N, C-alpha and C positions, 0 to 999 in steps of 0.2 A: 716343212714348217718347224719352227722352233717354238716350243711351248715354254714360256718363261715361268710358268707355275711349277714346272718340273726341273728346269735348268737354272742354275744360279748365274746372275748377270752382273758384270762389272762395267762401269762407264769410266774409263781412264782418259784424262784429257790434260792437255797443256794449253794454257790460255794466258794472255797478257793484257792486263788492264792498263790504263794510263794513255799516253800518247800513241795513237794508232792512225793508220792511213785508212780513211773511209770516204768513198765517193769523191776522190780527187783532192782531198785535203786532210791535214792532220787534225784530229780531234781528241779530246780527253774522254776516255771511256771509263766509267766507274766500275764496270764489269766487262771483262774481255768477251769478244764475240763468241769464241769457242765455248766458253763457260755457259753462255746463254743457251746455246744449243744442247750442251751436255745436260743442263738442268731440265730442258724440255724432254729429252730422251729418258731421263731418270723419272720424271713425272709420268710418262707414258708406259714405262716398262717396270718400274719398281726396283730397278737395279741399284747397286751401291756405287756412289760417286768416289772417285779417287783422283785428286789433282796431282799432276806431275809437276814438281817444282825443283829448281836448281839451287845448289849451295850458293853459287855466285849469281846474284840477281842481274838481270839485263838492265842496261841504262834506262833512265826515265825518258830520255830524248828518243824520239822515233828514229831519226836518221842514224844516231849512234847505235841503236839496237840493230838496224839493218846491216850496218857495217860489221858488228860483232857476229851476227848470224851468218853473213857471207864468209867471214874469216873461219868460223867453225865448220861450215860446209866444205870450204877448200881444204881444210886440215883434216877432214873426216873426224872431227873431235867428238868425244863422248863426255859432255858435261856431267859432273857428279850431281846426283839427286839427293834431296833432303829427306825423302821418305820412301818407304817401300811397302808393297802389298804383302802383308804377313801370311795370308792364306790363299795365294794365287791358285794352288791346286784345287781349291774348292769351287772355282769358277769354270763354267762351261762356255759361256759367251762373253766376249770382251769387245765392247764398243770402244774405239780408239779415236779420240778427237784432238785436233791440232789446227793451227792456222797454216796456210801454205806459205812457207818461207823459201824463196828461191827455187820454186818448182817442186818442193817436197816437204816433208815434215821437218820441224825444228830438230836440231841434233839431240836435245834432251829426250825426244820421243824415241830416237834410235837407241839411246842409253836404256830407256825403259824396256824396249822390246828385247834387247840383248840380255837383260837381267833375268829373264824367266824362260821356262820351257813352255811353249805354247802348243806342243804336240796334242792333237785331238781336240783342241779348242776352236771355236768359231770366232774369227776376228772380223769386226764390222767397222770400217773406217768412216769418219765424217770430218769434214774440214770447213773452215771459213776462209774466204779469199776476197780479193778485189779484182777478179777477172781471170785468174789462172786456174780455177777449178781444183781438181785433185792433183794436177801435175802428174808426176811419175811416182807419187807416194804409194799408190796401190801396188805397183811393181816392187818398190822398195820393201814394203811389208811382206810381200810374198817371198822375196829373196831372203829376208831375215827369219821369217817364221815358216819354213818350208813344210813343216808337218802339221800346220794349222789349216783350217778351211776358211779362206777369205770370202766374204760376201761383198756385193757391189756397194761401193761407198756413196756418200752423199756430200755434195759440195754446195754450200750456201754462201751467197755473196754477203760480205760483212755488213753492208748497208741495209740488208734485209732481215737480219737475224730476229729482230723483235716481231716481225710479221711472218715468220717461217713455220709456225706451228702446223699449218696444213701441209706444207712440203715435207716436214718430218713425219707426220702421220701417214701420208701417202707412201713415202719411202719405206717406213716400217711395214706397212701392209704389202707393198710390192716384193720385199725380200722375205716375207713369210714370218714376221715376228708377231706372235700373239701373246697376250698377257692374261 
């Protein structure tokens, strides 16, 4: 069991508002799906939120964004980030949120993971998706953060994020998170 009264928690997430694919069509989201889940986790755990953002923004158009994301994945790119966690050493537990892009995390999340030493930390992934779940992102996290302790991730369908509070609560309970 992880007692968040004793251990400091960070909720780091990458999310994209605007044109997104939801339930078979492109819709305009005022808040990205992953951010919705990140804020639920923050409300339930009291952890600190940290948004992973890139220096070069993704296109507003959904199809253009998917093309850029696929090119980044093929190139194994590491997009530059705009901000950094100043006190990463002070966190014991890191929730890591992202949309599933091409079977894994968006490449900015790879950049984020490679910027810090996660040795001895617990990493808890969560993602939003439109049918592909966590893909191979949990394996990718384990490969990058070999000295961290990964816990079982949560995948929430993007069309269900606003009704996912019970799913998030059940997941936190199942993985032993107490506040």
